[in-house]
C-alpha atoms as one frame of an Amber mdcrd trajectory, in Angstrom:
protein
  41.071-181.576  92.627  44.268-180.446  94.236  44.412-183.307  96.857  44.509
-186.199  94.259  47.441-183.955  92.208  49.383-183.575  95.869  48.949-187.235
  95.984  49.993-187.978  92.845  53.152-185.761  93.170  54.029-187.888  96.513
  53.522-191.224  94.894  55.863-190.355  91.977  58.240-189.349  94.273  58.098
-192.066  96.476  58.779-194.034  93.431  61.307-191.782  92.287  63.449-192.988
  95.851  62.779-196.063  95.648  65.494-198.407  93.916  63.320-202.017  93.654
  63.260-201.572  89.894  66.850-200.732  89.547  68.246-204.595  89.802  65.441
-205.357  86.947  66.776-202.742  84.713  70.310-203.638  84.848  69.492-207.244
  84.159  67.207-206.489  81.337  70.320-204.148  79.727  72.816-206.718  80.241
  70.076-209.053  78.107  69.539-206.776  75.625  73.846-206.322  74.993  74.030
-210.543  75.072  71.261-210.668  72.446  72.852-208.045  70.471  76.286-209.754
  70.280  74.931-212.869  69.585  72.998-211.603  66.833  75.790-209.912  65.238
  78.359-213.081  65.871  75.213-214.876  64.552  75.445-212.713  61.166  79.021
-213.185  60.894  79.545-216.881  61.332  76.213-217.311  58.808  78.514-215.390
  56.372  81.565-217.002  57.322  80.058-220.377  56.879  78.589-219.766  53.322
  81.569-219.024  51.828  83.330-222.018  53.494  80.325-224.126  52.169  80.465
-222.613  48.638  84.273-222.970  48.340  83.704-226.227  48.957  80.918-226.733
  46.656  83.480-224.905  43.898  86.202-227.803  44.849  83.916-230.718  44.657
  82.807-229.432  41.333  86.074-228.365  39.795  87.239-231.904  40.740  84.358
-233.544  39.084
């Protein structure tokens, strides 16, 4: 039992010292930030477009 725990401990230490996955995590964070910015931007754009079309519709209704 002790040898299994020791082997697991050594494997975890080995994984901790390696940095191959670090780039993947960084790219994931960049993608997350870009997607959050896109969602916020789309919500703002949708709101602006909605009010613009509402103004156009009101203007057309007033003319007719």
